[in-house]
C-alpha positions in Angstrom: 94.3 112.3 71.2 96.4 108.8 71.2 99.6 109.2 72.8 102.8 111.4 70.9 106.6 110.1 72.4 107.1 113.1 71.3 105.9 115.7 74.2 106.9 112.1 76.5 110.4 113.4 77.5 110.8 110.1 79.8 109.9 107.9 77.1 113.3 107.0 76.5 114.5 106.0 80.2 114.7 103.0 81.5 112.2 102.2 84.1 113.1 102.1 87.7 111.6 101.3 91.5 112.8 105.4 92.4 111.4 106.2 88.5 107.6 108.0 88.4 105.0 105.3 87.1 104.3 105.2 83.5 100.4 103.5 84.8 98.1 104.1 87.5 95.6 101.7 87.9 92.3 100.6 90.4 93.1 97.6 92.0 90.0 95.3 92.8 91.0 93.1 95.6 91.0 89.2 95.5 91.2 86.1 97.1 92.4 84.4 94.0 93.9 85.8 91.8 97.4 88.3 91.1 97.2 91.5 90.2 97.6 91.0 86.0 101.0 93.5 86.4 102.9 93.3 89.6 102.3 97.1 91.3 105.1 98.8 91.6 103.6 100.7 94.4 100.1 100.8 95.8 98.6 103.7 97.2 95.4 103.8 99.3 92.3 106.1 100.0 91.2 105.8 103.1 87.1 107.4 103.2 87.1 109.3 107.2 84.1 107.4 107.8 85.6 104.0 107.1 86.5 102.2 110.2 86.9 104.9 112.1 89.3 106.3 109.3 91.8 103.4 110.4 91.8 100.5 107.4 93.8 97.4 106.9 95.2 96.5 103.4 95.7 93.0 103.3 98.5 92.1 100.4 101.4 89.8 99.5 104.6 91.2 98.4 106.2 89.8 95.2 109.1 88.0 96.7 107.1 86.1 99.7 105.1 82.4 99.2 101.6 82.2 97.7 100.1 81.8 101.5 102.0 84.7 102.9 100.4 88.1 103.8 100.7 91.3 105.5 98.1 93.5 107.1 99.3 97.2 106.4 97.5 100.1 108.3 95.9 103.1 106.8 94.9 106.4 108.3 92.3 108.7 106.2 93.1 110.3 103.3 95.2 109.3 100.4 98.7 107.8 101.0 101.4 105.6 99.1 102.0 102.4 101.6 105.5 101.2 102.2 107.8 101.5 99.1 106.9 97.5 98.5 106.4 96.1 95.3 102.9 93.6 95.4 101.1 90.5 93.7 98.1 90.6 95.3 95.8 92.9 97.3 93.7 90.3 99.3 89.6 91.1 99.6 89.6 89.5 103.1 91.4 91.1 105.6 91.3 94.3 103.4 88.9 97.1 105.3 85.8 97.7 102.6 85.0 100.6 101.0 88.8 102.0 99.9 90.1 102.3 96.8 93.6 101.1 96.2 96.0 102.0 93.5 99.1 100.2 91.6 101.5 101.8 90.6 103.1 100.6 87.0 105.4 101.4 84.1 103.7 98.6 82.2 
């Protein structure tokens, strides 16, 4: 079934950091590639058996230098990361076995 704008009450509203995302995509961490579309936010699922239920997600925020990284810790379960636009999720430094999702508007 194709997208129907008549069924989308938010279709004419301008996107903002606080508006619901229009897209949700799975992220494959990479040490060489930025995200194809920078994320307005990230969500992560950490299985309980990953690193004792505490994981690390290494990111580069949109406004940071190419080699700047921030390690964000996350507990077991599905949760948002701190509100920050992200351009890269690094493979090195990110715990294995996580599911990372980028929220975008396009």
